[in-house]
VEXZA-886912 format. One record per residue (C-alpha): residue in one letter; x negated, y negated, z. Coordinates in steps of 0.2 Angstrom, whole numbers, plus 5000, padded with zeros to 4 digits. Example, Ala and Ser with C-alpha at 12.3 -4.5 7.8 and 13.67 -1.06 7.14 Angstrom:
<rs>
a493850225039
s493250055036
</rs>
This chain:
<rs>
x500050015000
x499449834995
x499549705010
x500049525009
x501149534995
x502949464993
x504349555000
x505149624986
x503649714983
x503649804997
x505349844996
x505049914979
x503650014986
x504450094999
x504450275001
x505650395010
x504750495023
x505750655018
x505350675000
x503850784995
x502450704985
x502350724966
x500750724955
x500150594942
x499050664929
x498550474922
x497550424905
x497650234904
x496550154891
x496549954893
x496049814882
x495649674892
x495349554876
x497249574870
x498149594887
x498549794882
x498949944890
x499050124881
x499350264893
x500250444895
x500450514912
x500850704916
x502150694930
x502250864939
x503650874953
x503951004967
x505451074958
x506251064941
x507650974936
x508450914917
x508550724923
x507350604932
x507450424934
x505950304935
x505650114934
x504350054921
x503749884917
x504849814905
x503549774891
x502849954890
x504150054879
x504050224887
x504450394876
x504250584880
x503850714870
x504950844877
x506550744881
x507350584879
x507150424886
x508550274887
x508550104898
x509850104912
x510849954912
x510849864931
x512349944938
x511850124933
x510250094941
x510950024956
x511950204959
x510250294959
x509650144973
x508550054961
x508849854961
x507949834945
x508049644945
x507449614962
x505649564954
x506049534936
x504549654930
x505249814929
x506749924920
x507450064924
x507650224914
x508350384915
x507250544907
x508450674899
x507350824897
x507750974884
x507651094897
x507451064914
x505551064921
x504551024936
x503350934923
x503550814909
x502450684899
x502950494897
x501850394885
x501950224884
x501050044878
x501249854879
x500649734887
x500649654905
x500149484906
x500749384923
x499649254926
x499349214945
x500649104952
x500548974964
x501949014980
x502148874993
x502048895009
x502148755024
x501348575020
x499948585007
x499548785009
x499848894997
x499249044987
x499249114969
x500149294967
x500449404954
x501249594952
x499949624937
x498849564925
x497749614909
x496549474903
x494849454899
x494349404916
x494849574921
x496449674927
x497549694941
x498949824941
x499949864957
x501049974960
x502349824960
x501949794941
x502649934934
x501049994926
x501550184929
x502950274931
x503750244948
x505050364955
x506050304969
x505750384986
x504150484982
x502550474988
x501050524976
x499350604972
x498550574956
x497050584943
x496750434934
x495650414919
x495250244911
x494450194898
x493950004896
x492649914882
x490949924891
x490349804901
x492149834909
x492249954924
x493750014934
x494250024952
x495650144961
x496050224976
x495250384980
x493450454975
x492650434958
x492750604951
x491450564935
x491050424924
x490250414906
x490150314891
x490850344874
x490950244859
x490750084865
x491850124881
x491750174900
x492650304904
x492950344923
x494050454933
x494850434950
x495750564960
x496650564976
x497450724983
x498050654999
x499950564997
x499750384994
x501450254993
x500750184976
x499250164963
x498450014962
x497049994946
x495749854944
x494549804932
x493049694929
x491449674925
x490449724938
x488749744946
x488949894956
x488249944973
x488250114983
x487650184999
x488050345006
x488150385024
x488750545034
x489750605019
x490650435015
x490250314998
x490250135003
x490150024987
x490249824981
x490849774964
x490349614962
x490749484946
x488949444948
x487249524954
x486849484971
x486049614980
x485949524999
x487749494999
x488349654993
x486949735007
x487749625020
x489549695017
x488849875014
x488049855032
x489749805039
x490749935030
x489750055039
x489949955056
x491649945056
x492050125049
x491050185063
x492050095076
x493650135069
x493250325068
x492750345085
x494050245092
x495650315080
x494850485072
x493950485056
x494050385042
x495550465031
x494650425013
x492850485005
x492550295000
x492750115004
x492349984991
x492349784992
x492949744974
x492449554970
x494349494962
x494449344948
x495449244958
x495649204976
x496549354984
x496549445001
x497349634998
x496949805006
x497249954996
x497050124999
x494950165002
x494649984993
x494849794998
x495049654983
x494449494989
x494149344978
x492449254973
x492749114986
x493449224999
x491849354999
x490649205001
x491349115016
x490149185030
x491349205043
x492449345032
x491149485034
x491649485052
x493349425053
x494449465039
x493449615032
x493549725046
x495549695046
x495449775028
x494649915033
x495749955047
x497149955036
x496550105029
x497050195046
x498650075047
x499850055032
x498450175019
x498350305031
x499950315040
x501150245031
x502550115036
x504350155035
x504849975031
x506749995032
x506450025051
x505249905051
x503449845050
x502449915065
x500849895057
x500249725053
x500249685073
x499249835075
x498049805064
x497949615069
x497749685087
x496349825084
x495249695073
x495549505074
x495949535092
x494749655096
x493349545088
x494049415100
x494049515114
x492349555112
x491749375111
x492549345126
x494049265118
x495349375120
x496549245133
x496249115120
x496849225105
x498349275117
x498749105120
x498649055102
x499849195097
x501049125110
x500948955105
x501348975087
x502749085091
x503448925102
x502848815088
x503648905074
x504949025079
x506548935084
x508548945080
x508949045065
x506949075062
x506949235075
x507349405072
x506949575080
x505249665076
x506349815066
x506749685054
x505049625048
x504549655032
x503049555027
x502349395030
x503149255022
x503149095031
x502449035048
x503949115058
x503749285051
x501949285053
x502249205070
x503549375074
x502749505064
x500849475068
x500849385084
x502349465094
x502149635089
x500149595093
x500749555111
x501849705112
x500249825109
x499349725122
x500849745136
x500849925129
x498949945134
x499049865150
x500549985155
x499550155148
x497850085153
x496450075140
x496050265140
x497750325138
x498350185126
x496650245115
x497450405118
x499050365110
x498250275095
x497250435090
x499050545093
x500050445082
x498650435068
x498350625070
x500250665069
x500650535055
x499050525044
x499750515025
x501550515031
x502750375034
x503050325052
x504250225060
x504350145076
x505050305084
x503550395079
x502450265086
x503550285103
x503350465103
x501550465100
x501250355117
x502650455127
x501450605124
x500350485137
x501750415148
x503050575149
x504550595138
x505650465137
x504850325149
x504350215135
x506450195127
x506750055137
x505049965134
x505249995113
x507149955115
x506949775121
x505249725113
x505749795095
x507549795092
x507949615101
x507549465096
x506849325105
x505749315122
x505849295140
x505749115145
x504949115164
x505148985176
x504348965193
x505448885207
x505548845227
x503948885230
x503648885250
x502248915260
x502548965278
x501349005293
x501849135307
x500949205321
x500149345310
x499749235295
x500549145280
x502049185269
x502149135252
x503949135245
x504249095227
x505749135213
x505549185196
x506949135184
x507249205166
x507849055157
x508349135140
x510049185135
x510449345135
x510149485149
x508449485158
x506949575152
x506149735163
x504549645165
x502749665174
x502449495178
x500649455182
x500249335196
x498749265203
x498549205220
x497049105227
x496449125246
x495348995255
x493449055256
x493749195241
x492849165225
x494149275215
x496049265214
x497249415222
x497949495207
x499649565206
x500849635194
x502849585200
x504349705194
x505549595186
x507449685181
x508349515184
x508649375178
x508149285196
x507249365208
x506149305224
x504649375229
x503649365245
x501749375249
x501149395267
x499249355269
x497949325284
x497149195274
x497849025270
x498249045250
x497848875241
x498648935224
x499849025215
x499849055194
x500949155185
x500349255170
x498749135171
x497949255157
x499349255143
x499549425145
x501649435143
x502449395125
x503649265133
x504049085127
x502948955133
x503448795141
x502748655131
x501848595146
x500848755148
x499648735133
x498848585127
x499748485112
x499048545096
x499248505077
x500248675076
x501748615084
x501848475071
x501148595057
x502748705059
x504048565063
x505648575053
x505648405043
x504748305054
x504748105053
x503348015046
x503347845051
x502147715041
x501647535041
x502947415032
x502147315017
x500747335007
x499847405022
x500647555022
x500647605003
x498947725006
x500047815019
x501547835007
x500247924995
x499748025010
x501648075013
x502048104994
x500748254994
x501048305012
x502048475007
x502148594992
x503748665001
x505148564994
x506448635007
x505548565022
x505148375016
x504648255029
x505848105033
x504747945029
x505347775035
x504247635040
x503947555057
x505147395055
x506547545053
x506247615070
x506047555087
x505247705097
x504847895091
x506247985086
x506648085104
x507448225095
x506048285082
x504248295079
x503448145071
x501948075063
x501247895065
x500247835052
x498947685053
x498047585063
x499247435059
x500947535064
x501847455078
x502047605087
x500047645087
x499747555100
x500947645114
x500247825106
x498347765111
x498747715129
x499847875132
x498147975125
x497247905141
x497748025150
x496848155141
x495148035143
x495247955127
x494747785124
x495247655111
x494147495106
x494047375094
x492647465085
x492647615095
x493547775100
x492847895114
x493448065115
x492648205125
x491148075130
x490748045114
x491047865105
x491347855087
x491447695076
x493247685069
x492547615051
x492047755042
x493047875051
x494947965050
x495648015067
x497048145071
x497848165087
x499148275094
x500248225109
x501848275118
x503448165112
x503648065127
x505448085127
x505448265124
x503948365129
x504548515118
x504348405103
x502648325098
x502048165091
x500448135080
x499447985076
x498247965061
x497047825060
x495647775047
x494447655044
x494447695026
x496047735017
x495547775000
x495347975003
x496947995012
x497748135001
x496448245004
x496948265022
x498648345018
x497548505012
x496548515026
x497648495042
x498348655041
x496848735043
x496548625062
x498248695068
x497348755086
x496548595090
x497248415098
x496248305090
x495148275074
x493748175068
x493348175048
x491948065041
x492447935025
x492148095012
x493548195024
x492248315031
x492548375048
x491448275062
x492248335078
x493748425085
x494348465102
x495748515113
x496448415126
x496348495144
x497948525153
x497948465170
x499348585177
x500648715173
x502348735176
x501948925179
x500848865193
x500848765211
x499548695220
x499948745241
x499348595249
x498248435246
x496648565247
x497148675233
x495748715219
x496148675201
x496348825191
x494848945192
x494149065181
x494749255180
x493649425181
x492949475163
x493849615156
x493049745146
x493649745127
x494749905122
x492949965112
x491349855110
x490749825092
x489349915087
x487749825086
x485949845080
x485349815096
x485449895114
x486149815128
x485549955138
x483749945132
x483549755135
x484349755151
x482949905156
x481449785149
x482049655157
x482349735174
x480649825173
x479649655169
x480749565185
x480349705196
x478449685196
x477649665214
x477049515216
x477749425201
x477049385184
x475849245187
x474249245177
x472749345185
x474049455197
x474249645195
x476049615191
x475349505176
x474349645169
x475649765172
x476749665161
x475449645147
x475149835148
x477049865146
x477249745131
x475849805122
x476249975123
x477949935116
x477349835102
x476149985098
x477550115100
x478749995088
x477250005073
x476749835077
x474849805069
x473649655075
x473949485067
x472149435057
x470449485066
x470949505084
x471649645094
x473449665100
x472849575115
x471749445118
x471149295129
x470749265147
x472149245159
x473449105156
x472949115137
x473049315136
x474349345122
x474949485115
x475149475097
x475749605083
x476449585066
x477549685053
x476949665035
x478149605022
x478749685007
x478649554994
x477849395003
x476649475015
x475549315014
x476949215021
x477449215040
x478949185052
x478449195069
x479449265084
x478749235100
x479349225119
x478249195134
x478049335148
x477049235163
x478049175178
x477649055194
x476549115207
x476949185223
x477349045236
x477749015254
x477949205255
x479149215241
x479049315224
x479849245210
x480549405199
x480949285183
x482049385176
x483049275165
x481549145164
x480949235155
x480949435157
x482549415148
x481449325132
x480249465131
x481649605131
x482449525118
x480649505108
x480549685108
x482149735103
x481949625088
x480149715084
x481049895084
x482249815071
x481149745059
x479749865062
x481149985054
x481749875040
x480349735037
x480949595027
x480149495013
x478949395023
x477949455037
x478449435056
x477149395069
x477949435085
x476949335100
x477149375118
x476249225124
x475349175143
x475349025152
x476848945146
x477348885164
x475548815166
x476048695151
x476148805135
x474448855136
x474549025125
x475648945113
x474448815111
x472948935109
x473849025096
x474148865085
x472348795086
x471648965083
x472548985066
x471449005052
x471248845040
x472748855028
x473648965037
x474948845045
x475548785027
x476048975025
x477048975043
x478848955038
x479548935056
x479548995073
x480849065085
x480449055103
x481649155115
x481649075133
x482849115146
x484249195135
x484949315149
x486349215156
x487549185142
x489149245149
x490549145141
x489348995136
x488448935119
x486948995111
x485748855114
x484648795101
x483348675105
x482248585094
x483548585081
x482848425076
x481248485068
x482048525051
x483448455042
x483948625037
x484348695054
x485948625055
x486448715041
x485548885045
x486348885062
x488048845055
x487849005042
x487249105058
x488849065068
x490049085054
x489249255052
x489149325068
x490649225076
x489549185092
x489649005098
x488148885098
x487748725100
x486148635092
x485148535105
x483648405105
x481948485113
x481448445128
x479448485124
x479748605139
x479448775130
x478248865116
x479348795102
x478548615105
x476648685102
x477348725085
x478248565082
x476748465089
x475848565075
x477148505060
x478048685060
x479948685062
x480348795078
x481848825088
x482148895107
x483548995110
x484148955127
x485849015135
x485848875146
x485448805164
x485848875180
x485448855199
x484249005200
x483048935189
x481248945196
x482049015211
x481649185219
x483549225216
x483249225197
x483649425198
x483949555184
x485649605192
x486349425186
x485849465167
x486849465155
x486349625142
x488049595132
x487549425130
x485849455126
x486549555112
x487449415107
x485849305104
x485049435096
x486249455082
x486149275080
x484349265079
x484149415066
x485449315056
x484149165055
x482649275055
x483249355040
x483449205030
x481949135036
x480749295034
x481849315016
x481449264999
x482249075001
x480948924999
x480248875014
x481348755026
x480748585029
x479448505039
x479648405057
x479648235052
x478248115061
x477748275069
x476348235082
x474648315081
x474248465089
x472948385100
x474048245108
x473948205126
x475248305136
x476548185144
x476548155163
x477648275173
x479448215179
x479448205199
x481048125202
x482948225201
x484648145200
x485448315204
x486048325184
x486348505177
x486448445159
x487648515146
x486248565132
x487848575120
x488548395120
x488248345103
x488648155107
x487548005112
x486948025131
x486848155143
x488348245149
x488448335167
x488748525166
x488748515185
x488048405197
x487048475211
x487848475228
x487048345239
x486248255226
x485948065222
x487248075207
x488448185220
x488448065232
x488747915222
x490248005216
x489848075197
x490748235193
x490648365179
x490848295163
x490548135165
x488948055153
x487547945158
x487247835143
x485847715153
x484347735167
x484247575173
x484847485157
x483647575146
x484747665133
x484847865134
x485347935119
x484948125122
x484048255134
x482248215129
x482648005131
x483448055148
x481848165154
x480648005148
x481547895157
x481447965172
x479547995172
x479447825175
x480047835193
x479547905207
x480648015221
x481447855234
x481647735220
x483247655218
x483847645199
x485547605190
x486447745181
x487747675168
x488847825164
x490447855154
x491947915163
x493747975157
x493247865143
x492847715153
x490947655157
x490347635174
x488847605184
x488147655200
x486447635210
x485647795216
x484047845226
x482947965218
x482648125225
x481048255222
x481048385211
</rs>
């Protein structure tokens, strides 16, 4: 079955589950230049008959040597259950054989030429679709095109022989039996013995790439030769087929192929996917949409959907692909919240329907139900059964229904083999057969104190129309003195229920479903206002400035949507006195009479508007040259939303209509003069109607315990091995200060690991050379095609000496970096890149980068020009939910693009940051070489005895390794050298004086704006005493501008502990200043 098709195509292809499969033996001769198809099909049924009814494309003129074929009029076709006019492509035919037979042949020929046509969706979104086309660019023949005889209610198996003029080749489902060339034509045979619900055939002028692993064939068919792109997709194919085979059961086919299409599509067919040229080159697709298409071979193309009873497949595929990937990245909560918000934003009134009526996606509302609601239903089922029980149910469902059509009843039966017979019927009935969602309300929260402690009492109400849902409502109670909340599940079977929670310790805060685990209709105040609420609105109001100032904005309104049934209502600001209370609306233009009030309302989110600047998230943007988009609640009705668009330049406003639908999850956007995205963000919700603060000392909502995903994504890197290496280095007695036994043993360990991986010495020196403090361990993997060009990967292995009777384990700083370096050495030793890779474990970093300075200074004349770049791994072991920080990103103007590509491919969050001259990448930058430091962020154990290995995040180290590998692959590949740092200081430059004074600031290295934003403030520090808080941005020290971390550090070096200085900062968008007395470091 092909996915992402129009509804009529799905209905035409839906097979009856009881009918036995028939067999097609097809020979298809295609002529792309003429759009012509000539075919012969020997059809074999399980039992003989004298008459057969089938559908075929109207232009193909069928005939049979063993009988008579006549076209059926519409009313006659209807008697056989065929709606021949449903898509206007196929006609219905009756074949009368001269004598009953189970087998017969149909010959037919003609042209199929339905050019891809645009299908409109909300706003400026659209996509192109066709049932079938044969053209010089290629061919695409879905089952819905009627290119072969379709017998209603029948599954099919087939042998398909295609003939195409060279250099065209074909791809179809199943396995390729043989291929040959004859008379200037390419002959290929595709065969599927397993039942299918349709046959899809595509063709093109392909460059083909193939890999065989474990009895499976992975292939890529590209319209232009691109071995690197093909290699990435073949790697991803192997990765995700391994994942899903282990989770669900063996992959159902013998091959999986990526096929490049000649127009932009995203289709999944049995054993291959058809993606457009632009789509496959989007760097994020390979780890987002692509695994979704692979998974469809289990769900939809392995277990088929009984569409008349409801499409269970899309939500399951979304849950086990898109959601599972988000869950692996620590973003499961965000994904669930977004799904619930889409439902609340897009589904209202007549747009809702039960899951048993979902067939396919044709609008945002149908997507919110069929994908989003269904995905949350699987999530609730998983929580009810537990991860092991849920996975067992999935495997049972797949094994019992492989190559059969399955319904919600079959799904329930599989999971009831885990839960017990009949136990899940109420669950499936209320979630699949009933439209709507619970609407929870928290009421009457009371905290009382008795002789034995405290009692918390509260009421939950289901406010939706109709009967109550049977729910297990997640609840969290924060207690005084406890870091993590007490988590409860509250059974709820009535529309209103009251609960009591006794506690010996004072409860401080109550939160209901804080992690969005329950499918329900969200309160508009529960999540931040985002643009999706407006993009899903029905006929929103657009208010433009009156007079000539409104002309450019009217032009934007004209191209606002391609959905003619949902056109906005446009008026000028003289025709209204206030925003519409009952509707969602857009305010266009800074000159608009409604703009000032809108901007004032945004101050609640920390936004500040000046005459020339706008401040958002602590960043200042000039109004001139930027376009701003803001979402907010409608002040008269929070269930509706408003948006403001202002622009310093209105020349390219029309481009905004096409861009906005892609930014629905954001609250605010900033675009440059060419309408490129500059910044985006989501407002912070200060309180939720499903939470209650229990007294004046109640804390804000806090983080919840991490959850393991249903399955970990396979990786080339081992979390266990890296954790073991870091643990070994951190446990060495006495620490790793140069000249100590622990330092020598650390060197022995690294040297042995380099040798075991197969690294060879770099240059004339042995692997390990130099006196303590400069005793570097340097190995190399020789490049395959450019061995005289180099990439340096490095990490320092030394740490602080013992002091005051304390030993400093240095688990994060920098046993973690060394462990990651060793893992990369093993990886590249097994698969050498084009350029040679130097692996350097540097000594003496803590004493002023002594080892890396010595390495750079010792490079032979002319060698620096052969080094592309250096990547340094220092303090990479505490990533958690944070971003991978790339320090030194100013050392090449190419880093921003390289980092962006790695972020897209891996899906890992990152942030470029200025260099602080604080680690070994600075030695390369000073020598005129581009270099980065990978860093997982600051923490309070830095350079303390509490930096221990039990606090390392080995899964986070895998993420850093994957991110770094993408960058290293590029730098060590065949691409040109990246640009060098501008104005690099000579390597002999005198080191700057150390900083002695401290403010107590824990900087946010990911902050992209001017100044230094506080990630945290050390308790009791000068800034803490002055009242600064996390999120504040320091912009001046004693009147000197602070542009970034480097300038902040340089300014502080001018002062000593005990001196008083004036600190200017931004807080909540407003500028303020305090005087502090500096402390010592």
